[in-house]
N, C-alpha and C positions, 0 to 999 in steps of 0.2 A: 504494500500500500504506500503510495507516494505521500510526501509531506502535505501537499495541497489537499489531497483527499482526507487525510487525518484532520487537518485544520477545519475543512468544510464540515465534516461530521461532528466535530467537537462544538462548532458554532451553530450547527443545525442549518447549514446553508446547502441548498441543492444547486446543481449546476445550471438549472433553468432560471434561477433567480438572478444570476450574474449577467448583467447587460452592459456591454461596453458602448459608450456613446462619445462621439467626437463633437464637441461644441464649437461652432463657428470657426471652421478651419480657414486659415489664411492661405491664399495661393502663393506658391513660390514665385518670386520675381524672375521671369525668364530673361536670359541674356539676349539682348537685342542683336539681330543680324541684319545685314544690309550692305549697301555700297557706300557707307559713310566713312569719314576719316576715323582713325582710332580714337582721337580725342572726343569726337561727337558720340561715338559708341560708348566710351567710358563715362562720359558725362550723363548720358541717358540712363545707363545702368546704375551709376552711383545715385542719381536722382531718384530713381524708382526704389532703390534700397533704402535711402533716407526716408522717403515717404512711408515705406512699409514699417521701418523702425519707429517712426513717430506715431503711426496709427496703433501699432502694438504697444508702444509705451503709454499712449493715452488710455488704452484698455486696461493695462496693468495698473496705472495710477488710479483709475476708477475702482478697480477691485481692491487695491490696498487701502484706499480711503474708506471703503465700506467696511473692510476688516478692522481698520483702526477705530472706526466709530463703534463697532460692535464690541471689541475687546477693551477699548480704552487703555491699552497698554502703551507706555512711552516708546518702546522699541518699534512698534508698528508705525508710529508717527515719524520716527527717525528714518525708517526704511522708506516711507512715503515721501519724505523730504528729499532723500537721496535719489529716488526714482524721478521725481519732478525735475531735479537738477540735471539728471542724465538726459531726459527728454528735451530739456531746454538746450543742452549742449548739442544734441543732434540737430535741432532746428538751426542753431548757429552754424553748424558745419554745412547745412544745406544752403544757407545764405552765402557762406564763404565760397562754396562750390560755384554758385551762380556768378559771384563777383570774379572769381578766377577765370571762368569760361568767357565772361564778357571781356576781360582784359586780354585774354589769349586771342580772341577774334579781332580786337582793335589794334594789335601790334603791327600788322602789315600796313595799315593806313598811316601810321605815324613815322614810318621809316623815312630817312632823308632822301630827297629827290636828286640833289646834285652833290657831288663830292668836290669840295673846293681845295682841300689840302691833300693832294696826292703825294705819296711818299715813295721815293726810290730806295729800295733795299739792295745794296750791292757795294762794290768797291769803287773808288774814284776812277780807276782804269776802265771799269765796265761802263761807268757813266759817261766818260769821255768818248768811248767807242760808240755808245748809243747816240750821243749828240753829234759826233762826226758823221755817222751814217744818216742822220736826219738833215744835216745842213745842205747837202746837194739837193735833196727833195724840196726843202723850203726855198732854196734859191731858184729852182726851176719853177716853182709855183709862183714866185714873185715876177718872173720874167713873162709868164703867160698872161 
């Protein structure tokens, strides 16, 4: 006789009385697929995960607050406070993610249009050779 059977008989429980129920299952956030850039895919995936975490956190806060009201135990209020803080941090991370994505997409627009200080990296001999090669072409352009 297994231990489960012994416990069930000791407590007077029959197997037909045990009913397993899943209450409000949350769907797993699917990883987005498509022809987007990696940054866009990661942004959408992270955003969906943050939304899911916030929703689950709000459900947990509701439950722990009900438990704290029923038990009136200081530890449950402490746990509720920590949970509220954690949910608030996740929402801050969501806002930070949006700011970072906005800045990431703005970068190409703010790039310099003209380069005014071109720098030659090389020896003096290489620079003189480069300039002497260009002089005949510049002289021939002036003559035309």
